N, C-alpha and C positions, 0 to 999 in steps of 0.2 A: 302952681308947681304941684305935682302930685302930693297927698300926704302923706305918701311911704317917704318920700325926699326931707319931712320935716326932722331938723338934726334934734336926737338926744343923748342926753349924758349917756355913758358906757354903762356907767354901772349901777345908773336907778333902777329898782325895782319896777318895774311894767305892770300893767292892769292884766289879769288873766284874760283877758277879751271886755271889748267894747260892752258897753249894757245896751245892745240895738235888738234884744228879743229876751221876753220871758216866758213861762209857761204856766198856763193858765190851771190850778190850783183849783181843786172842791172839795175835799175832804182832808181833817188835820195831818191825816198820812199823806197826800199827796206835798202839802207846807213841810212836811221835815224830809220828803224824797230826796234822790240824788240831785234833778235837775233844779228843785225849787236851792238845794242847800248849793250847788253852786251859785246860782244867782244871788242868797245871800253871801257868799264871799266876794261875788265883785263890787257890789253896792257898801260892803261895809270893810273891805280889805283893809284900811288904814287900820280900823280898830281891833282888828282879830288879829292883826299881824302886832300890834302893837303889845299885847296880852300874850299872845303866842298860842292862839285860842283857836282851834276847828269850829263850824258850823256846829257839828252836833253837841261836843259841848257847851256851846253856848245855848241851840237850844233844851238840854237837859240838865241846864243850870241855874237854880232860879236866885242865884245871887251874881252871875254874870247877866241875866237877863234885866235884873231891877239897875243894874250898873249902866244897861246901856239905854235905859228908859229913862233915867235919870238925863240924859246927853239928848233934851228934846227939840235941838236941830237938827243934830245926825240923824236921830231917829226920823224925823218927819221927810228930813230930805233925802233918805233911802225907801222909805215908802213912797212916797211920792213919784221918784224917779220910776219906779216896778210898776207901781200903776198908772204912768202915760205912757209905758211901753207897751200894756198890756191892752190897752185903749185902744192900740192902732190894731186890734185885731178884730174881724169881723161881728158884729152885733155886739160890740162893749163899749162900755164907757168909762170915762175916769172918776168918777163920784163913787160910782159901782164898784168897781177892783180897789178903790179906797176903803171903802166900805169892808169889804172882804179882805179885806187885808189887815185892818184893823182888829175884825172879830177874829182872826187866825192867830192875832198875835197874843189877845186876850185868854185866849183858851191855852195857847201854850205857856204862859206866864201862869195859871189857874193850875194849870194840870203839873209843871215844875212846883210850883208851892207845895202842891199836896205829895210829891214826891220827895220831898226836902224833908215834910215832918214823918211822913210814913219812914226813910231812913236816917231818925236822928238816932234813934235808938241801936243802930245796928253796926256792927264793925265791917272796914273799909278792906278792899285788896281782894285778892284772889277769890279767898275765902265765901266773901257776899258776891260773888261772881257763879261762883259753883253753887253756891245754896238754890239762886235764882234760876240755876240749868235744871237742876235735881227736882223744884216746887214745878206742882201742877201751875197750870197758866193759871186759874183765878185764885192758886192760894199766894203768887206774888207780894210783896208789898202795896204796891195799890192796885194791885188787881188787872193790871195791864202787862203782863211779863216783856214783852216787846219792848216797851218805854221802859219797863225798870231794869232791864238788863244794860243798855244804854245808860241812864242815870248812872248804876254802879260801874260802867267802864269810865263814865268821865269823869267821875267821883277818881279815880283812879288816877287817870292822868292829868290830874288837875296840877298835881305835884311836881308838875316837867316843866323845865322851865326855858329846854329849848325844843327846837322842831328834829333833832334827831336824838334826844334822850324818849321824847314823845313818840318816834317812829318805833324805837329799842324796844322799848313797855309794850305796844302793840305787837312784836313781831315776837316778846318772850312770852305772851297771853295766845297766841294762835295756837292753835291745838294742833297734835302731830297729828292728827286722823279728821279725816272731816266731820266736824261738829256744826252743823247748819246755824242754828240759833247764834251762837256765838261767833262763829266763821261768818257770816253775814252781818253782823255789828262792827265785827274787828275790819273787812272790807271796806264799810261807810267811812271810817276813819283814815285809814287808807287812802283812799280816793278824794279825802277831803285834803290830807298832808298835800296828796300831787297835785293839787288844784291848787295851791296857794305859788304865787313866786317866791315868795319869802321862804316857803318850806322848800323850796327846793334847790335856792341862792347855797343855801345853806346844808345843803344834804351835798350837791353837788360840787365841794368844794369852792364854792367863790364865782361858779360859774355869769359870766356879764348875761346883763338881762337878755331879753330878745331873742334868736330862733334858737343858739345854741342849745338853752335848757330844752327845747321840745328834740331837738335831735336826740339826746341823751334820754329823754321819757320815751321815745320810741325804742329808743336801746332796749330800752326796760320793758319796755310794755311787750317785745314781741320777743322778748328769753335770748337778747344779744349783745348781754353786758358778759364781759370778760373776767373770767373767776381769778381770783387773784392768785400766788403761789402760794401763800399761808393758808389759803382756805377760803370759802364762802364769806365775804365782810355784810353790812349791811345791805347794800344795792345787791348782790351777789344771791341774799335770801329772798329779795323781793324778786328777782329775776328769779328763779326758781318757781315760786307763787306764781305765776304770770304763768309763766308754760305749763305749770299743773292745771291752770286754768281755776283759779280757787278765788281769783280777786275780779271777777265778772265788773262789780258796782266801781270800782276803783279802773279799771279797765273804761265803762264806758263815761268817768268824771274827767279819764286823762283825755281821753278823745275828743271830750267836749271842749277841755280846755285848749288842746291843737285846732282845733275848728273855729273856737271864737278868737283865740291871738292871728291867725289868719286872716281873719275878715277883718280887724282892730288895723287902725289905719296908721298905729305904731309900726319905724320898721323894722325887719329882722334883725341886721345887722349894723353896722356901725353908721349907716347911713352911705355907705360905698354901695355903688352899683354892682360891681363884681360880688363884694360877700352877700347882698341880697340874692344874686342869682343863685349864687352857691348852694347858700344855706335851702332856698325852697328847691333844688334838685334831690337836693338828699332827705328832706321832708317826703318828699313824692316818690321818692325811692322808697322811702320805707313803707309809706302808705300803700301806695299801689303797686300790685306785684300781678304774675299770672294767674294767682286764685280768685284777685278781686279788688275793688278799691275798698279799703277800711276806714267805714264811716258813711258809704254808700252817698245818694245824691248829697247831702248834706257839705259832706267834703268836698264832693265835687265843685261846687259852688265856692268856698272858701279858698280852695287852689286856685281856681279860675280870678277869683274878685282880688285875690292875692297878688298874679302875674299880671290882672289890669292895672294893678297901682306902678307897674315899673313903666307905663303905656305915657307917653306926652298929651295925647288925647282922650279927655274920660266921655264917659255917658256909653249909653249903649253899644255904640261903635267900638269903643272899646272893651265891654264884653265880648261882642262877637268878633273880634279879631284874638282875643286872647283864647276864646274856644277853639279857635283853626291854631294858636303859635302854639297853647301849651302842649297840643294835642302830637305836634311834629317834634318837639321835646322828647318825646317816648319812643327807642331805636326799637321795643318790642313791640310785635303785631297785638297779640293777644294784652298788654297792659294798654296800649292806644284803644283796642275795642273796649273795655270797660273802661276808661275814663269819659269818653264822647256818649257811650249806653249811660251812665251815670251823670252827666251833664245834663243829657236830653231829658231827666224828670224835674229838671231843676224850673222854678216858675219864671223865674231869668229868661231862660232858651227856651221859652215856649216862640217869639219871635225869631229865633236863628235855628230852628230845628233842619230848615234849607242847606246852612252853614255844615250841621252836626250830618248829613247825609251826605253832603258832599265828601267831608272829610273821611268818614268810612268807606267810599267807595275807594278814594284815593289811597287808603291803606289796602285796601285789600287790592288794589290792581300794582303794588308794590310790590318787585319782585325780590329787591333786600329785603324784606320784611319778611317777608314769608318764606326766603332761602335761610333766615336767620332762626327765624320760629321751628324749621324743619333740623337743622343741622347743628344749632349750636348747643342743642341738650340733648345730651348722649343715652336718655332713657325714651326709649317712642313713647310709652304708657304714658310718663307727665306732659307732652305734648298733645296725645289725645285727649287725656282727660282736658286741658286748659283749653284747647279748642273746642271740645265740644260744652267748658263752662261760658267760652266767648257765645257763640253760637243763642246758649240758651240767656244771657245777658242780651242778646241781641234783640231776640224773640219777646222778652220784659221786658222793653227800653220804651218811652214813649214816644214814638218814631207812629209815623203814619202806618195803617195797616200795610198797604202797598208796600210800602218802601222798608216795613221791618220784615216781612215776607221776605222778599227779595234781597237784600243784603244776611238773611240768616243764612238763604240758599245759596248766596255766594261763599259765604265765610265756610258753609261745611263743604265746600267743592272745592278751595283754595290751594290744598295741597293735591287734589285729583290734576289738576288745573296745570299746576307747576309741573307735575310727571311728566302728564301727554306731550308737552312740552318741548321734555329733554332737557330740561334745565336744572333737573336734578341730577342726571348724570354726568352733564357736563360739569356743572359746578364739583362734582364730585372729586372727578380727574381732576381738577385745577388745587385743589387741596389735599387731598388721601393720594402720594404717589406708590403706595402698596397695593396691590389688585386683591391683595386677599383681604384686606382690614374694608376697600371698599364695596367688596362681595357682600361683607358681613352688613355693612350699614344699611345698605339696598334692600339685603334680606331680610332685616329688622323692620324696615321699615315697609315691607311687602307683608310679615307678618303680624304689625301691628293694628291692623285694623284702619290705620290713617289711612292708607290709599283703598278708597271702596266702592272708585268706579273701575266698571270692567274694563274702560278702554286703557285707562290708567296703570292697574295692575298688571293689564298685556303687555303695556310697552315694558315694565319693570321685570317681570320675569322672562320675556325675550331677552331682556340683557343680561340676564342673570345667567339663563341657558346659553348664551354664545362665549362669557367669558370661561365658565367654569370647563367648558368644553378644549380650549384652547390651549396647546401642547406647555402652551412657557405657565400658563397659569396651574398646569399641572407639576409643570416640573418645581414651581415655584411651592407647592406644599408639601411635593416629595424632601426638599432640601429644608425642611422646618424641622429635622426628626434631633436636633442638636439643641433647640432652643425650647425650654421650660411654656414660655411665652407663646412663643408660634403654634405649639402643639394646643395650647387653651385655644388659642384662635381657631385651629381648625378643628378641634371639637366644636367650639360654637357653629363654625361653619356647617358641618354636618347636619347638626341640632335643626339647625335653619333651615337646609336646605329638605330634610326629614320632612319638618312641621309644612312648609311650602309645596313637596310633594302632595300631603293629605288634602289642603287646600281645593275646593271645587273651582275648578277651572272657565272659565267665561268664555260664552261661544264664539268659534273663531267665523270671521266675516270673508265671504270666501270673494278674491278678488277679483273685478269686473272685467272680461277680455277687454285686451285692448286692441282697439280699432286703428287701421290708418288715420282716420282725419279725428278721431277722435278726442274731446278737450281733455278727459281724465287722465294724463299721462304720468303721472306720481306714482311710483309702488306700495303697493299695499300690504306688507308683509302677514303671511297668516301665524295665525295666535298656535302657539304648540300642544301639544295635547299632553306632554308628558316630560319631563326632565329628563336630564338626563345622567347617568352614571357616572360617577368620578372616578376613574380609572388610575389616577396616583397612587403610587406605592405604598403600602400603608404606613404611617407614623407611631412608631413605637408602641403598636398594638391597636391604635384606632381602626376601627375597618368601618368601608363607608358604609351609609344606612340601609339596609336591607331594601327598604320599600321604595327607594326611588326604583321609577321603570328608564327603561331604558329605551332611547328614541329610535323608531322604526326607519332605515335609512332609506332616503328615497333611492332609485333605480340610475343608478351615474350616468351623464351624458356620455354622449360617445368622446373618445378621446379624455374624458376626466376620470381619475381614481376614483373611488368607492369616497365619500364625506369631503372632497374636496370639491373646491369650486370650478363649476365649468368653464368660467372666462380667464381665470388668475390662476387655479391650482392652488390656492392657500385652504388650508383647513375651515372648513364652511359645514354648520349645522345646518340640515337638509331645511326645506322650506323656508329659509330665513335666507333676508337681505347680506350679501358679503360685505363684509367691514371693512376690507381692502381696496376692492373694486367699485363694489355698485349694485352687483348683479341682482337680479336682472330688470337693471333700470331700462327701460324705454322711453325712445323720443319720440316725439307727437307725428314729426311730417316721415315716415319712412320706421313700416315695420321691422322688428329685429332685434336682436340684441346688440347694442352697440358702447361701445367703452369711450367711456370720456377723456381730455386729454387730462393727462399726468397720472393715468393708472399705472402702477406696477405690476408688473409680469413677472414669476419664478424671481423675486430679489434685482433682476438683470436689467430687464425693461422697463420703460415708459412709453406710454404712448403719447404722440405727439400732435396730432388730429385728431377729429373724429373718424373716425374707420366707417367707410361706404357711405359717407355723407355728401360727395361732391366737393369738399373741399376745394376752394380754387388756390391753396396758396401751394407751394412749391411742395413737391415729393417730399416724401419723409426716407433721410437717407440714412444708413448704417443699420444692421441689426437684421432678419430675418422677417419675412411676414408680415413687413410694412410696419415692425417694430423698431425705436431707436434705441440703440444700448447704450445703457450707459455707462461712462465710464468707472473705473475700478482706481 
């Protein structure tokens, strides 16, 4: 049975994460840093939570260190666990790491005792903290201003007997303006508090252990805690500090707690598969965004491990299947790319890079993902920025060089290919019935730089040309005089058309001459050389842009009025294919212009057979000139 399905009590305080890794420390400052304090919090969690104590207070208070040393069994067990984990690293052995840990403990105890002696005759409180901040670094009580500031802070927090009061005291000490020394020290204490499961259970109002506190921590971390009606509360203040970027150390420790708890065998939910899956989706929605994966490759590994615990079969095959399965749960193309590129740098994924490449190829070939990326976000600048970031993430991934460059080039041109195939225009017709708004959206995409290929941009411009010249479209613009929203949209349309007219035009490709037995029978429309002038009546003082050049009308064919299709006589842009009958479509086996069955002429006639092809079907009855009259 997978470890994640092991039953656990709902209200039990779970660990902040399994101790399966511990950083190597070389200096005393490393042993007092954030990663080391995270490990201290894990191995001494029961002791610290029982005393409502943070690792920072333990390190800088000689009395608490002495009480811990008195518990020889607990101290030996904690140091032995850390040394065993560190000995798994290349070039390390357990005895050497244990000696290094013992020396660090001895140095910390001696430094804390010296600080206790130096602080014995000084007053406590905010006055002591301010005096240390004002004094020169060498003039502090022990000569180490950084250590002394944390000693004074620990003495101030020692009287707080609950986690909420401790956090309130930290918030009161937090300076209104940025003050590096004090802000850094307080930032570390906030990180210690939020890394403690007991503290977060008290702060979040008795939230059950597991994944629920992690979701609340994500809301806090990314500034998504809702504001109370009566003003900012404790979590609201923290929310603001995280949004302002004033708690970088606390942010790193919270992410480390989330990462470790995702890798831990304890379940996120109450043991049910549905709740486990829902919590994992929620956490991934917080951590993975179009801007990237928060936590990088390490977080991608933790998410993959957590997903693999849901599978019946474990081992390397579970990790491989989890990479594909977890990526397919992402409905956003950019998010899927960021996850796959992040997991490619994980050592456990080195044997599964082929699956990562296949998953990236499949994502870029998925038209639904491309469509959602282009159409679901109204801000085209954000789409272009997100796609550029995804391409850079692919180029910076751990994939093989040839795969990396090929997939990056494919990702950079995925929107161009989508537009060239006509899928963008086709989908917009389905989801946006109003032609004015549809053309505005297309013009925004054309002007945004998201479409960079000349052929794709030519297709997009050609469709815009054809639409804005149609009398129904111009009549719609003229009918927007009494609607303020519609007027704003018309102004936006004129602005976009003006910008589109100033863009450099791609060179038009000449159509190959049609031969009687040639194989290239498809019609290739010529690129337009200028945008049409919008001739709709002015809408409450809105004038069309003067920079739009009028299209030169071709000489009309015999029997056709200027600007009309020579085949079906509907308004048609010159040098363009008719949208109603498809003129000038040419058939391979016979030269000339031919109208396909179903072509409408003058709104009254339908072509019944392919004219001029010697069709053996019965002759077309009713109508003139070989056309069937449509009943009214």
